[in-house]
TORVEX-166046 format. One record per residue (C-alpha): residue in three letters; x, y, z. Coordinates in Angstrom, 2 decimals, padded with zeros to 5 digits, always signed. Layout:
N
(ALA,(X,Y,Z)),
...
This chain:
203
(UNK,(-011.83,+058.68,-059.17)),
(UNK,(-008.42,+059.29,-060.72)),
(UNK,(-006.52,+056.20,-059.56)),
(UNK,(-003.10,+057.57,-060.55)),
(UNK,(-003.72,+060.70,-058.47)),
(UNK,(-004.89,+058.58,-055.55)),
(UNK,(-001.81,+056.34,-055.74)),
(UNK,(+000.45,+059.38,-055.86)),
(UNK,(-000.95,+060.90,-052.67)),
(UNK,(-001.11,+057.59,-050.83)),
(UNK,(+002.60,+057.14,-051.57)),
(UNK,(+003.38,+060.68,-050.36)),
(UNK,(+001.62,+060.19,-047.02)),
(UNK,(+002.92,+056.64,-046.65)),
(UNK,(+006.56,+057.68,-046.96)),
(UNK,(+006.87,+061.28,-045.79)),
(UNK,(+006.38,+062.99,-042.43)),
(UNK,(+005.08,+066.57,-041.98)),
(UNK,(+008.62,+067.95,-041.76)),
(UNK,(+009.39,+066.39,-045.15)),
(UNK,(+006.62,+068.04,-047.17)),
(UNK,(+006.59,+071.68,-048.21)),
(UNK,(+002.99,+072.52,-047.32)),
(UNK,(+003.27,+071.80,-043.58)),
(UNK,(+002.11,+074.78,-041.54)),
(UNK,(+001.97,+074.62,-037.73)),
(UNK,(-000.81,+077.19,-037.56)),
(UNK,(-002.87,+077.85,-040.72)),
(UNK,(-003.16,+081.52,-039.81)),
(UNK,(-005.00,+082.95,-042.82)),
(UNK,(-007.51,+080.10,-043.06)),
(UNK,(-008.33,+080.54,-039.37)),
(UNK,(-008.62,+084.32,-039.68)),
(UNK,(-010.99,+084.00,-042.64)),
(UNK,(-013.15,+081.42,-040.83)),
(UNK,(-013.30,+083.54,-037.68)),
(UNK,(-014.13,+086.67,-039.72)),
(UNK,(-017.36,+085.08,-040.99)),
(UNK,(-018.83,+085.37,-037.48)),
(UNK,(-020.73,+082.08,-037.58)),
(UNK,(-021.78,+079.98,-034.61)),
(UNK,(-019.41,+077.24,-033.42)),
(UNK,(-022.02,+074.75,-034.64)),
(UNK,(-021.55,+075.88,-038.27)),
(UNK,(-020.77,+073.04,-040.67)),
(UNK,(-017.18,+073.36,-041.92)),
(UNK,(-015.46,+071.20,-044.53)),
(UNK,(-011.69,+071.18,-045.02)),
(UNK,(-011.00,+070.18,-048.63)),
(UNK,(-007.77,+068.26,-049.14)),
(UNK,(-007.13,+068.45,-045.42)),
(UNK,(-004.27,+065.94,-045.61)),
(UNK,(-002.49,+065.92,-042.28)),
(UNK,(-003.05,+069.67,-041.90)),
(UNK,(-003.33,+071.19,-038.42)),
(UNK,(-006.47,+073.18,-039.34)),
(UNK,(-008.74,+070.56,-037.77)),
(UNK,(-006.72,+070.70,-034.51)),
(UNK,(-007.04,+074.49,-034.44)),
(UNK,(-010.77,+074.43,-035.17)),
(UNK,(-011.37,+071.93,-032.36)),
(UNK,(-009.33,+074.11,-030.02)),
(UNK,(-011.48,+077.10,-031.04)),
(UNK,(-014.60,+075.14,-030.08)),
(UNK,(-016.04,+074.35,-033.51)),
(UNK,(-018.27,+071.30,-033.27)),
(UNK,(-019.26,+070.29,-036.80)),
(UNK,(-016.11,+069.65,-038.83)),
(UNK,(-015.61,+067.46,-041.90)),
(UNK,(-012.19,+066.66,-043.37)),
(UNK,(-011.96,+065.39,-046.96)),
(UNK,(-008.82,+064.04,-048.57)),
(UNK,(-007.97,+061.83,-051.50)),
(UNK,(-005.56,+059.85,-049.30)),
(UNK,(-006.82,+057.40,-046.70)),
(UNK,(-003.29,+057.33,-045.29)),
(UNK,(-003.34,+061.09,-044.72)),
(UNK,(-006.61,+060.85,-042.82)),
(UNK,(-005.31,+057.92,-040.79)),
(UNK,(-002.32,+060.06,-039.74)),
(UNK,(-004.57,+062.87,-038.51)),
(UNK,(-006.84,+060.44,-036.69)),
(UNK,(-003.86,+058.94,-034.90)),
(UNK,(-002.61,+062.41,-033.98)),
(UNK,(-005.99,+063.51,-032.62)),
(UNK,(-006.65,+060.32,-030.67)),
(UNK,(-010.07,+060.37,-028.99)),
(UNK,(-010.84,+063.79,-030.49)),
(UNK,(-010.89,+062.18,-033.96)),
(UNK,(-014.33,+060.79,-033.10)),
(UNK,(-015.68,+064.36,-033.20)),
(UNK,(-014.77,+064.73,-036.89)),
(UNK,(-016.55,+063.49,-040.01)),
(UNK,(-013.90,+061.91,-042.26)),
(UNK,(-014.30,+061.50,-046.03)),
(UNK,(-011.84,+059.78,-048.39)),
(UNK,(-012.52,+061.09,-051.90)),
(UNK,(-010.99,+062.81,-054.89)),
(UNK,(-012.61,+066.25,-054.72)),
(UNK,(-013.74,+066.01,-058.36)),
(UNK,(-015.67,+062.81,-057.49)),
(UNK,(-017.11,+064.06,-054.18)),
(UNK,(-020.88,+063.68,-053.81)),
(UNK,(-021.93,+065.74,-050.77)),
(UNK,(-024.95,+064.56,-048.78)),
(UNK,(-025.28,+067.91,-046.99)),
(UNK,(-024.34,+071.57,-047.37)),
(UNK,(-021.60,+073.43,-045.56)),
(UNK,(-021.58,+076.98,-044.21)),
(UNK,(-017.81,+077.11,-044.69)),
(UNK,(-015.73,+075.38,-047.37)),
(UNK,(-011.98,+075.74,-046.78)),
(UNK,(-009.44,+074.68,-049.40)),
(UNK,(-005.75,+075.35,-048.86)),
(UNK,(-003.73,+074.01,-051.81)),
(UNK,(-006.11,+071.52,-053.40)),
(UNK,(-007.68,+073.68,-056.11)),
(UNK,(-004.35,+074.52,-057.76)),
(UNK,(-003.76,+070.81,-058.51)),
(UNK,(-006.74,+070.92,-060.89)),
(UNK,(-005.10,+071.87,-064.16)),
(UNK,(-007.70,+071.02,-066.83)),
(UNK,(-010.98,+072.83,-067.63)),
(UNK,(-012.92,+069.61,-066.96)),
(UNK,(-011.42,+069.18,-063.47)),
(UNK,(-012.12,+072.82,-062.60)),
(UNK,(-015.69,+072.58,-063.92)),
(UNK,(-016.37,+069.50,-061.76)),
(UNK,(-014.93,+071.23,-058.69)),
(UNK,(-017.03,+074.35,-059.26)),
(UNK,(-020.24,+072.38,-059.75)),
(UNK,(-019.64,+070.52,-056.49)),
(UNK,(-018.74,+073.69,-054.59)),
(UNK,(-021.80,+075.62,-055.83)),
(UNK,(-024.08,+072.82,-054.66)),
(UNK,(-022.31,+072.12,-051.37)),
(UNK,(-021.57,+075.63,-050.05)),
(UNK,(-024.38,+077.54,-048.37)),
(UNK,(-022.47,+080.58,-047.06)),
(UNK,(-018.68,+081.02,-047.35)),
(UNK,(-015.73,+079.60,-049.27)),
(UNK,(-011.98,+080.14,-048.81)),
(UNK,(-009.32,+079.15,-051.33)),
(UNK,(-005.54,+079.11,-051.03)),
(UNK,(-003.48,+078.54,-054.19)),
(UNK,(+000.05,+079.21,-055.34)),
(UNK,(+000.32,+082.77,-056.64)),
(UNK,(+002.11,+083.80,-059.83)),
(UNK,(+005.22,+084.20,-057.65)),
(UNK,(+004.80,+080.70,-056.21)),
(UNK,(+006.08,+077.31,-057.39)),
(UNK,(+004.93,+075.80,-060.68)),
(UNK,(+005.00,+072.26,-059.29)),
(UNK,(+004.26,+070.67,-055.92)),
(UNK,(+005.02,+067.14,-054.77)),
(UNK,(+006.18,+066.35,-058.31)),
(UNK,(+002.86,+067.41,-059.86)),
(UNK,(+002.10,+070.35,-062.14)),
(UNK,(-000.10,+073.00,-060.54)),
(UNK,(-001.98,+076.04,-061.84)),
(UNK,(-000.84,+079.40,-060.50)),
(UNK,(-003.36,+082.21,-059.97)),
(UNK,(-003.38,+085.94,-059.56)),
(UNK,(-006.25,+087.62,-057.74)),
(UNK,(-008.35,+088.43,-060.81)),
(UNK,(-007.97,+084.93,-062.26)),
(UNK,(-009.11,+083.32,-059.01)),
(UNK,(-012.08,+085.70,-058.72)),
(UNK,(-013.03,+084.91,-062.32)),
(UNK,(-013.02,+081.16,-061.67)),
(UNK,(-015.48,+081.60,-058.79)),
(UNK,(-017.64,+084.49,-060.03)),
(UNK,(-020.37,+082.10,-061.22)),
(UNK,(-021.80,+081.49,-057.78)),
(UNK,(-019.54,+083.43,-055.43)),
(UNK,(-018.59,+087.03,-054.67)),
(UNK,(-015.11,+087.95,-053.41)),
(UNK,(-014.81,+089.23,-049.87)),
(UNK,(-011.06,+089.50,-049.39)),
(UNK,(-007.78,+088.38,-050.94)),
(UNK,(-004.27,+088.43,-049.53)),
(UNK,(-000.91,+086.88,-050.29)),
(UNK,(+001.26,+084.98,-047.86)),
(UNK,(+004.88,+083.92,-048.01)),
(UNK,(+004.65,+080.41,-046.58)),
(UNK,(+007.85,+079.27,-044.89)),
(UNK,(+008.39,+075.58,-045.61)),
(UNK,(+010.02,+073.13,-043.16)),
(UNK,(+013.11,+073.33,-045.42)),
(UNK,(+013.52,+077.08,-044.85)),
(UNK,(+012.33,+078.13,-048.32)),
(UNK,(+009.39,+080.44,-049.03)),
(UNK,(+006.37,+079.65,-051.21)),
(UNK,(+004.02,+082.47,-052.20)),
(UNK,(+000.32,+081.72,-051.73)),
(UNK,(-002.78,+083.66,-052.71)),
(UNK,(-005.75,+083.33,-050.35)),
(UNK,(-009.26,+084.57,-051.18)),
(UNK,(-012.53,+084.36,-049.28)),
(UNK,(-015.92,+084.39,-051.00)),
(UNK,(-019.58,+084.57,-050.08)),
(UNK,(-022.27,+082.57,-051.87)),
(UNK,(-024.31,+084.74,-054.23)),
């Protein structure tokens, strides 16, 4: 595990509340729409990659999904979500791991990643991610990254921007594109960040 990356994210979640970080989204609309469009049973295994203190898990529970895993590099982020969910947190499988060091012990029908993949900026990091995803995903995968019109850094870290063709190319060894769309994400500070979201099906 990259200890510097872990320390960075622990410090972010230790010191900042949701209204102080740019990625906060009350309802992760596109992620939910993609997940619902797959038409799977509510018992489908879903993993939220880099879930942080995202509200996706709250929304999935409210929709009746029963088999949810949340992975994040920050134990503090997961602790925040667990505290927010209270008793409902017991329904979730929690994993603290850098995604590039994740060793899945099962497969997932849905892999959702909003704003983790674009923090992987080297070919080696991307290769590790792809190898893990190909082995862990049995049906569908959704990715949200900053677009070419989006920021070049996030939380003080360099990110990798993508256009639609670049993102499709990264995932073509194992996955086929279903749909892509862009979203202007309104941050808690009133600024807009442009995201690219794509959904894929396992080949």
